[in-house]
C-alpha positions as CSV (number, residue, x, y, z in Angstrom):
1,M,69.4,60.0,68.0
2,T,69.2,58.0,64.8
3,A,68.1,54.5,64.5
4,D,71.6,53.2,63.9
5,R,72.9,53.9,67.3
6,S,75.2,51.3,68.8
7,A,74.1,48.2,70.6
8,A,74.9,49.8,73.9
9,D,72.1,52.2,74.2
10,H,72.0,51.3,77.9
11,Y,74.2,49.4,80.4
12,E,73.2,46.0,81.9
13,V,75.8,45.3,84.5
14,V,78.5,46.9,86.8
15,A,81.5,44.8,87.9
16,L,83.7,46.0,90.7
17,A,87.1,44.7,91.8
18,S,89.1,45.4,94.9
19,S,91.7,43.9,97.2
20,A,93.6,45.5,100.1
21,G,91.6,48.4,101.5
22,G,88.6,47.1,99.5
23,I,85.9,46.8,102.2
24,K,86.2,50.6,102.9
25,A,86.2,51.4,99.2
26,L,83.3,49.1,98.4
27,T,81.4,50.6,101.3
28,A,81.9,54.1,99.8
29,V,80.8,53.1,96.3
30,L,77.9,50.7,97.1
31,G,76.6,53.0,99.9
32,A,76.3,55.9,97.4
33,L,74.6,54.0,94.5
34,G,71.1,54.3,96.0
35,P,68.4,51.7,96.4
36,D,67.0,51.6,92.9
37,L,70.0,50.8,90.7
38,A,68.6,49.4,87.4
39,V,71.5,46.8,87.0
40,P,73.2,44.1,89.0
41,V,76.6,44.6,90.6
42,L,79.2,41.8,90.5
43,V,82.0,42.1,93.0
44,V,85.4,40.4,93.3
45,Q,87.1,41.3,96.7
46,H,90.1,39.3,97.5
47,L,89.3,37.4,100.7
48,D,91.2,35.0,103.0
49,P,89.8,31.6,102.0
50,R,90.6,30.1,105.5
51,H,88.0,32.2,107.2
52,R,84.2,32.2,106.9
53,T,83.4,35.6,105.3
54,I,81.0,38.1,106.7
55,I,81.6,40.6,103.8
56,A,78.0,40.4,102.6
57,E,76.6,41.2,106.1
58,V,79.1,44.0,106.6
59,L,78.3,45.7,103.2
60,S,74.6,45.2,103.5
61,R,74.5,47.3,106.6
62,R,76.1,50.2,104.6
63,T,74.0,50.2,101.3
64,A,70.4,50.2,100.4
65,L,71.1,47.6,97.7
66,R,70.6,43.9,98.5
67,V,74.0,42.2,99.1
68,K,74.7,38.5,99.0
69,L,77.4,36.0,98.3
70,A,76.9,34.8,94.7
71,E,75.5,31.3,94.2
72,A,76.1,29.0,91.2
73,E,73.4,29.1,88.5
74,E,71.5,32.1,89.9
75,R,70.5,34.9,87.6
76,A,72.0,38.4,88.4
77,R,69.1,40.8,89.1
78,P,69.0,44.6,89.1
79,G,69.6,46.3,92.4
80,T,71.4,43.3,93.9
81,V,75.2,43.1,94.7
82,Y,76.7,39.6,94.1
83,I,80.0,39.0,95.8
84,A,82.4,36.2,94.8
85,P,82.7,33.7,97.7
86,P,86.1,33.1,99.1
87,D,88.3,30.8,97.0
88,R,85.8,30.8,94.1
89,H,86.1,32.6,90.7
90,L,82.9,34.4,89.9
91,L,81.9,34.3,86.2
92,V,78.8,35.5,84.4
93,G,77.3,34.0,81.2
94,P,74.6,34.9,78.7
95,G,71.4,36.2,80.3
96,G,73.2,37.1,83.5
97,T,73.6,33.5,84.8
98,L,76.3,33.3,87.5
99,T,78.9,30.5,87.7
100,L,81.3,29.8,90.5
101,S,84.6,28.0,89.6
102,G,87.3,26.4,91.6
103,S,89.6,26.4,88.6
104,E,93.2,27.2,89.0
105,L,94.5,30.4,90.6
106,V,95.1,33.4,88.3
107,H,98.1,35.5,89.4
108,F,98.0,33.5,92.6
109,L,94.4,34.6,93.2
110,R,90.9,33.1,93.4
111,P,88.6,34.9,92.9
112,S,90.2,36.8,90.1
113,A,89.0,40.2,88.8
114,D,90.5,39.4,85.4
115,L,88.3,36.3,85.0
116,L,85.2,38.2,86.2
117,F,85.8,41.1,83.8
118,E,86.6,38.8,80.9
119,S,83.3,36.9,81.4
120,V,81.4,40.2,81.8
121,A,83.0,41.4,78.5
122,G,81.9,38.2,76.8
123,A,78.3,38.2,78.2
124,Y,77.5,42.0,78.0
125,G,80.0,43.6,75.5
126,A,79.4,47.3,75.3
127,Q,76.7,47.1,77.9
128,A,79.2,46.6,80.7
129,I,80.8,49.0,83.2
130,A,83.9,47.7,85.0
131,C,85.6,49.5,87.9
132,V,88.9,48.8,89.6
133,L,89.3,50.0,93.2
134,T,92.1,49.9,95.8
135,G,94.4,46.9,96.0
136,T,97.9,45.5,95.7
137,G,99.1,43.7,92.6
138,S,97.7,44.0,89.1
139,D,94.5,41.9,89.1
140,G,91.9,43.4,86.8
141,S,94.3,44.9,84.3
142,M,93.9,42.1,81.7
143,G,90.2,42.2,82.3
144,V,89.8,45.9,81.7
145,D,91.4,45.4,78.3
146,A,88.7,42.8,77.5
147,I,85.9,45.1,78.6
148,K,87.3,48.0,76.5
149,S,87.9,45.8,73.5
150,R,84.2,44.8,73.5
151,G,83.1,48.5,73.8
152,G,82.4,48.6,77.5
153,T,83.2,51.4,79.9
154,V,86.1,51.3,82.4
155,I,86.5,53.3,85.6
156,A,89.5,53.2,88.0
157,E,90.0,54.7,91.4
158,D,92.6,57.5,91.2
159,P,95.9,55.7,92.2
160,R,97.1,58.9,93.9
161,T,94.2,58.8,96.4
162,A,93.6,55.0,96.6
163,E,94.6,53.3,99.9
164,F,96.6,50.8,97.9
165,K,97.5,52.0,94.4
166,G,98.7,48.7,92.7
167,M,95.5,47.5,91.1
168,P,94.1,50.9,90.0
169,E,97.6,51.9,88.7
170,A,97.9,48.7,86.7
171,A,94.4,49.3,85.2
172,V,95.3,52.9,84.3
173,G,98.6,51.7,82.8
174,T,96.7,49.6,80.2
175,G,95.3,52.7,78.5
176,S,91.8,51.2,78.6
177,V,90.4,53.3,81.4
178,D,87.7,55.9,80.5
179,F,87.5,57.6,83.9
180,V,90.1,58.0,86.7
181,L,88.2,59.3,89.7
182,P,88.6,59.9,93.4
183,L,86.7,57.2,95.4
184,E,83.9,59.6,96.5
185,E,83.0,60.5,92.8
186,I,82.8,56.9,91.5
187,A,79.2,56.1,92.5
188,A,77.8,59.2,91.0
189,V,79.5,58.5,87.7
190,I,78.2,54.9,87.7
191,R,74.7,56.1,88.5
192,G,74.9,58.8,85.9
193,L,76.0,56.3,83.2
194,V,73.3,53.8,84.0
195,E,70.5,56.3,84.3
196,T,71.5,58.5,81.3
197,K,71.6,55.6,78.9
198,R,68.1,54.4,79.9
199,Q,66.3,57.6,79.0
C-alpha cells in the first residue's frame, strides 16, 4: 500500500435499516456479528409509536453486542447497537454524537432510514457501511445514494429472498448498492469489511 491511499483505510460505523420483517432480519445480522465488532451499529427499524417498544430487550437476547435505544447527545461506541426510539429520527454528527429529532415525517415515516443514512454519509463519508434489509416502501433509497456519493459501502438484502422486498428492491434500483446478499451472508461481509480494513 502506498502512502496516498484513500481516507477510508478503515470503517468507523455500520448503519442498518429495516421495516416489515425487520426484527427477524436484524436478529440474523446482529446475532452473527460477534461480540467484538470494532465499530458502532446504528439501526432504524420502523416501530409503532403508540406502543412502548421492547426491541432493544428482544435483540439483546440474540446478540453478543450491547443493544440499547439511542439517547440524545450520547457518543456511539464500538460494539454497541443503537436503535432509533419510536417516533424519533436518529441522526449522527461529527465524532459519533447521536441526535434524536422529532422533525417532520419523511415519506410518512419517523424514524427515517434516509435521514439516518444521510447523516452517516455526512459524518463518516467513505468510512461508512449502510445496509438495507427487509421492508415495504422505499425508505433508505435516497440515503444509500448519499452514502455512495461520499465513498461509503452499501449492502442490500437480496430482494428475491427478503421477507418484504420493497426497501431492498428500491435500494438496489438506485444503482448505488455494492453487495446484494442473502440475509445469512450479510453479517460475514460486514465483519470482513470492518476487520480487513483495520489490518
